[in-house]
C-alpha positions, 0 to 999 in steps of 0.5 A: 766677592767682598770680604763682608760677604765672604765672611758671612758664608764662612761664619754660617758654615762654621755655625752649622758645624757647631750646631751639628756638634750640639752647640745650641749657641750656634743655632741662635747665631743662625737665627740672628742672621735670618732675623736681620735679613727678614727685618731688612726685607720687611723694611724694603717691602713697606718703604713705600707705605709710610702709613703702615708702622705697626711694629708690634704686629710685625714683631709677632710675625717675625717671632712666629717665623723664627720659631718655625725656623728654630724647629726646622733647624732642629728637625732637618739639621742642614749641613750646608750653607745652601741648605740653611739658606733655603730653610731661612728663605722659606720662612722669610717668604712666609713671614713677609707674605703673612705680614702683607696679608695682615695689612692689605685687608684694611686701608689706613684709617679705615676698618673696612676690609677691601678685596685686592684688585688685580696685580696689574691694572688692565687700563694703565699697567702700572707697576708697584713703583708707579703707584707708590704715591697713590692711596691704594696701599692695601692693593699694593700690599696684596701684590707683595703677598702674591709675589712671595707666594709665587717665589715659593713656587719657583722650580729648582735650581732657579729658586735656590739662586733667587733665594740667595740673590734676593732674600739673602742678597749675596753677590753673584760670585758667592752664589756661584760658589755655593751652588757650584756653578759659573757666575754666568749660570747664576745670572741665567737662573736669576733671569729665568726666575724673574721671567717665571715670576712675571708670568705667574704674577700676570705682569706684576713684578716689584723692583728687584 
C-alpha cells in the first residue's frame, strides 16, 4: 500500500470519528474527498468528448450530488471507512449518470434530441475506445450512463470491491484491509464485477 493511499484511509477514519463526535468540519472534509474523486471520474468519462465542456452544467450536477451526500452522512452516520466509501460511491455513480444523460440527448452543435443506439454495434462490435474518434458522442455518453446504472445493480460483495477499486481508486491491498479479505479475494470480486457488468451491458464495457 502506498503512503498516500494509506494516509487517505487513515484520514477518512479520523474524519468519521470526528463527525460522529459532532464535529461539523469533519463532514466538510469528507465531502471534499468525494468531490475530488467525482471531478476526476467526470474528467475521465468526458476525456474522449472534447466538444463537451459544459462546466456550468457539470457544476450543477456535482453540487446536487454533494448535497445528497451531506444529507446521507447526517442521516446514516457511517462509522466505518467502507460505509462512507459506499455512500460516496453511490452519489458519484448517480451524479455521473445524470451528467451523461444531460449530454447524450443532443449532439454537439445541434438542438435535436436523438435516442441512444444499442450499447454495442451489432455489425462492428466496437467498444467505446474504438469509437473515440467518431462523431457519435451522444450515443457513447448513453453507454456511460448505462454503465453507472449497471454498477449500482452489482450484488454484494462485488459492488463494494468495485466501488473501492474503481470509484475511489484504492490499491488492492487497501481494499483487502477495508473488506477484511485477502488480496486474491479482492481480485476475484473485481473480475466477477467486470463479468456481471459485461453481461448486463450486453458486451459493452469501458476501459477500466
